[in-house]
N, C-alpha and C positions, 0 to 999 in steps of 0.2 A: 558644647559637650553633649547637649541634648539631641543634636543632630545624629550623632553616633548611635544613640539609644534607638532613635527612630529608624535608621538604616539597618541596624541589627534585627529589630523586630519585623521589618518589611522582608529582609532577606530570609529569616527563618520562616516566615509564612509562606513565601515563594517555594522554598526548599521543600516544605511539608506538602504544598500543592503538586509538585513534580514527583514527590515519592508517592503519594496517593495515585497519580495518573499511571506511573510506571508499574506499581502493584496491581491496579485495575487491568492494565494491558496484559500482564503475565497471566493474571487469573483467567481472562477471557481467551488466552491462547493465540494472541497475536504473534509472538515469537516462536511458535512451534515449528513451523516449516522453514528450515534453513536451506534445504537442498532444491527445491523447485525453482526459486528465483534465480538461482545462479545457472541453472541449466535451461531455463527458458530463453534466454538471450541467444543460446547456441542454436535452438531449433526455430526461432522466430522467423527467420527467412524461408525455412521450408513450409511452414504454415501458410505464409503469404503466397507462395508459389502455388500450393495446392489449391488454395482458394480462387486464384486467378485462372485455373485451368477448367473452369466449369463451361460446358457448352452454352452458347448464347441461343435462346429460343427466339424463333422469328414470330411475328404476329400471327401467321397461318397456324403455326404449331400450337399456338396458345388457344386459339379458338376451336381446335379440334378435340 
């Protein structure tokens, strides 16, 4: 029977810790932006293509 009391106590402590962590994250604004992450995956390929189209400079061009 004493094991049940220990398990209940530990579970309440863990629950309070997770509640504190959640409230702290909400206050700091971690969950404010819901739109950008869902759209970022749609434009990720375009950003990679644009960054790959940069002209390559030769050694002579860098020295000038």
